[in-house]
C-alpha positions as CSV (number, residue, x, y, z in Angstrom):
1,M,-10.6,-29.5,9.1
2,K,-10.3,-26.9,11.9
3,K,-10.8,-23.5,10.4
4,I,-9.5,-20.3,11.9
5,A,-11.2,-17.0,11.1
6,I,-9.4,-13.8,11.9
7,V,-10.8,-10.2,12.2
8,I,-8.9,-7.1,13.1
9,A,-11.1,-4.4,14.8
10,I,-9.7,-0.9,14.3
11,L,-10.4,2.2,16.3
12,G,-9.2,5.6,15.0
13,F,-8.6,8.8,17.0
14,A,-7.3,12.3,16.0
15,Q,-5.8,14.4,18.7
16,P,-4.8,18.1,18.3
17,L,-2.2,19.1,20.9
18,F,-3.6,22.0,22.8
19,A,-5.1,23.1,26.1
20,V,-8.5,24.7,26.4
21,V,-9.3,27.7,28.4
22,M,-12.9,26.7,29.1
23,S,-15.2,23.8,28.3
24,S,-18.4,22.0,29.2
25,T,-20.2,18.9,27.9
26,N,-21.5,21.0,25.0
27,Y,-18.5,23.0,23.9
28,S,-14.7,23.6,24.1
29,I,-13.0,26.9,23.5
30,Q,-9.3,26.6,22.6
31,A,-8.4,30.2,23.2
32,D,-10.0,33.5,24.3
33,S,-9.3,37.2,24.0
34,A,-10.3,40.1,26.2
35,N,-10.6,43.3,24.0
36,F,-13.1,46.0,23.2
37,G,-13.0,46.7,19.5
38,G,-11.4,46.2,16.1
39,G,-12.5,44.4,13.0
40,L,-11.9,44.2,9.3
41,S,-11.1,47.2,7.0
42,N,-9.6,47.5,3.5
43,S,-9.1,49.7,0.5
44,T,-7.6,49.1,-3.0
45,N,-4.1,49.1,-1.4
46,Y,-4.5,47.1,1.8
47,T,-6.5,44.7,3.9
48,Q,-6.4,45.0,7.7
49,E,-7.7,43.1,10.6
50,S,-7.3,44.8,14.0
51,T,-8.2,44.5,17.7
52,F,-7.9,46.9,20.6
53,G,-7.4,46.4,24.3
54,E,-5.1,43.4,24.5
55,I,-1.9,43.5,26.6
56,A,1.4,41.8,25.9
57,T,0.3,40.4,22.5
58,G,2.6,38.7,19.9
59,P,5.1,35.9,20.0
60,S,7.6,35.5,22.8
61,G,9.7,32.6,24.1
62,S,12.7,31.2,25.8
63,T,14.7,28.0,25.8
64,N,11.8,26.4,27.7
65,Y,8.6,27.7,26.0
66,N,7.0,29.5,23.1
67,I,4.0,31.7,23.5
68,K,1.7,33.2,20.8
69,A,-0.4,35.6,22.7
70,G,-3.4,37.6,21.5
71,Y,-6.2,37.3,19.1
72,Q,-4.1,37.8,16.0
73,Q,-1.7,35.0,17.0
74,M,-4.3,32.3,17.5
75,N,-4.2,29.3,15.2
76,V,-6.8,26.6,15.6
77,V,-5.2,23.3,14.4
78,Y,-7.3,20.9,12.3
79,I,-6.6,17.1,12.2
80,A,-8.7,14.2,11.0
81,I,-8.2,10.5,10.6
82,A,-10.1,8.1,8.3
83,T,-9.9,4.3,8.3
84,V,-12.2,1.3,8.0
85,A,-13.8,-0.3,11.1
86,N,-12.8,-3.9,10.6
87,V,-10.4,-6.0,8.5
88,T,-10.9,-9.7,7.8
89,L,-7.7,-11.7,7.1
90,S,-7.8,-14.2,4.4
91,P,-7.8,-17.0,3.6
92,S,-9.0,-18.9,6.6
93,I,-6.2,-21.0,8.3
94,D,-6.5,-24.7,8.7
95,G,-5.4,-25.2,12.3
96,T,-4.2,-28.8,11.7
97,V,-1.9,-28.1,8.7
98,G,-1.1,-24.5,9.1
99,G,-1.2,-21.5,6.8
100,T,-1.0,-17.8,6.5
101,A,-3.7,-15.1,6.4
102,N,-3.3,-11.5,5.3
103,G,-5.2,-8.3,5.4
104,S,-4.7,-4.5,5.4
105,T,-6.3,-1.2,6.1
106,T,-5.6,2.3,4.9
107,V,-5.3,5.1,7.5
108,T,-5.5,8.6,6.0
109,V,-4.4,11.6,8.2
110,T,-5.2,15.2,7.2
111,T,-3.9,18.2,9.2
112,D,-3.3,21.9,8.6
113,S,-0.7,22.0,11.4
114,S,2.5,23.6,10.1
115,A,4.5,21.3,12.3
116,G,2.9,18.1,10.9
117,Y,1.6,15.1,12.7
118,Q,2.5,11.7,14.2
119,L,0.6,8.4,13.7
120,Y,0.6,5.6,16.3
121,I,-0.8,2.1,16.5
122,K,-1.2,-0.3,19.5
123,A,-3.2,-3.4,20.5
124,S,-5.7,-3.6,23.2
125,S,-4.4,-6.9,24.6
126,S,-1.2,-9.0,24.9
127,P,-1.0,-11.2,22.9
128,A,-2.9,-9.1,20.4
129,L,-4.7,-11.9,18.4
130,V,-6.9,-14.0,20.7
131,S,-9.9,-16.3,20.7
132,G,-11.0,-16.9,24.3
133,A,-8.1,-18.6,26.1
134,N,-6.3,-19.3,22.8
135,S,-4.1,-17.0,20.9
136,F,-1.4,-16.4,18.2
137,A,1.8,-15.2,19.8
138,D,3.0,-11.6,19.1
139,Y,5.6,-11.7,16.4
140,T,9.2,-12.1,17.5
141,P,11.7,-10.4,15.2
142,A,15.2,-11.9,14.9
143,G,16.8,-8.7,16.2
144,A,16.2,-5.2,17.5
145,N,14.7,-4.0,14.1
146,P,11.6,-5.2,12.3
147,D,12.2,-8.3,10.2
148,F,12.5,-7.6,6.5
149,T,11.0,-11.0,5.8
150,F,8.1,-12.5,7.9
151,S,9.3,-15.9,9.2
152,I,8.1,-18.2,12.0
153,A,9.1,-21.6,13.3
154,A,7.1,-24.6,12.0
155,S,5.9,-25.3,15.5
156,A,4.7,-21.7,16.2
157,S,1.8,-19.4,15.4
158,E,2.4,-15.6,15.3
159,F,0.8,-12.3,14.4
160,A,2.5,-9.2,13.0
161,F,1.9,-5.9,11.2
162,S,3.8,-3.7,8.7
163,P,3.1,-0.1,7.7
164,E,3.7,1.3,4.2
165,G,3.5,4.8,2.8
166,S,5.3,8.0,2.0
167,H,5.4,9.1,5.7
168,I,6.4,5.9,7.4
169,T,9.2,6.2,10.0
170,S,12.8,5.2,9.4
171,E,12.3,2.1,11.4
172,Y,10.1,0.7,8.7
173,K,12.1,1.8,5.7
174,D,14.6,-0.6,4.2
175,N,17.5,-1.0,1.8
176,G,16.1,-4.0,0.0
177,T,17.3,-6.6,2.5
178,S,17.2,-5.0,6.0
179,C,14.9,-2.6,7.9
180,N,15.7,0.6,9.8
181,T,18.2,1.5,7.1
182,G,17.9,2.9,3.6
183,V,15.0,4.9,2.1
184,L,12.9,2.1,0.4
185,D,9.4,1.0,1.2
186,T,9.5,-2.5,-0.1
187,N,6.0,-4.1,-0.2
188,D,5.3,-6.9,2.4
189,S,8.5,-6.1,4.4
190,C,9.5,-4.9,7.8
191,W,7.3,-6.8,10.2
192,S,6.9,-6.0,13.9
193,P,4.7,-7.3,16.8
194,L,1.6,-5.4,17.7
195,T,1.9,-4.6,21.4
196,T,-0.1,-2.6,23.9
197,T,2.4,0.3,23.7
198,N,1.9,3.0,21.2
199,E,4.2,2.4,18.2
200,L,5.1,5.4,16.0
201,I,4.6,4.3,12.4
202,A,4.3,7.5,10.4
203,S,5.1,11.2,10.8
204,S,5.5,14.4,8.9
205,A,7.1,17.8,9.7
206,S,4.5,19.8,7.7
207,G,0.8,20.0,7.1
208,N,-1.0,18.1,4.3
209,H,-4.4,19.7,4.2
210,P,-6.6,19.2,2.2
211,A,-5.3,16.1,0.4
212,G,-4.1,14.1,3.4
213,T,-1.6,11.3,3.4
214,A,-2.4,7.5,3.4
215,T,-0.6,4.9,5.4
216,V,-1.4,1.3,4.6
217,V,-1.2,-1.1,7.6
218,E,-0.7,-4.7,6.7
219,F,-1.6,-7.5,9.1
220,R,-0.4,-11.1,8.9
221,A,-1.2,-14.2,11.0
222,S,0.6,-17.5,10.4
223,S,0.5,-21.0,11.9
224,G,3.4,-23.3,11.2
225,A,3.0,-26.7,9.5
226,S,3.7,-28.7,12.6
227,N,1.7,-26.5,14.9
228,T,-1.8,-27.3,16.0
229,Q,-3.9,-24.2,16.4
230,V,-7.2,-24.4,18.1
231,A,-10.0,-23.5,15.7
232,G,-12.2,-20.5,16.3
233,A,-12.8,-16.8,15.6
234,Y,-9.7,-14.8,16.5
235,T,-9.8,-11.1,17.0
236,A,-7.2,-8.3,17.5
237,T,-8.5,-4.9,18.5
238,T,-6.1,-2.1,17.5
239,T,-6.1,1.6,18.0
240,V,-4.6,4.1,15.5
241,T,-4.0,7.6,16.9
242,A,-3.1,10.7,14.9
243,T,-1.6,13.6,16.9
244,A,-1.1,17.1,15.5
245,L,2.3,18.7,16.3
């Protein structure tokens, strides 16, 4: 019996979209303000926060840009991503008779950006699932859209992923039989290859702080009954990136 063990290594990154005005190895300042006074004041009727000395403050824009200038316009965006480090697919696959191994991880994105976020996934290699010179092929859908049902030839071995959750993109939603159509999120459906190009799997047009939103990423590796897969420890290294909008 030739056993195949499969581990998915996962790296997670959160990226606010902003430029910084100054930074070093020890700090990063997103925005600065040149002024000479101001502060907080209040009474029973009002609360005021003021600043003096700034020029051309406030929102402005055109068809090409939007600017929020001045201390009172600044808004530091928060975004965080939480996931597990590694996922082991189970059960182990017998390379001589074939089989299927499954696993999943939960990626939770939290942001206070009023414009929301986007969540991407990609592999570090092509094909994604490798063991030295041996590999499972990246999954091949039957058409342009993800496959509603995971299916491979008896002579093949392939590796795929499928996202699930309330914020998944329309590409991974379904109507009960097909993907990229409908509003359903059918379990164990809509499978795609994991490539080295960032794939958008979830997004939102509003913030979700402090609760955050979870997206489950399922992984599946399968070796057909007439395929002989070399035994070994196979690994796919994946990167999930959350970007604030």
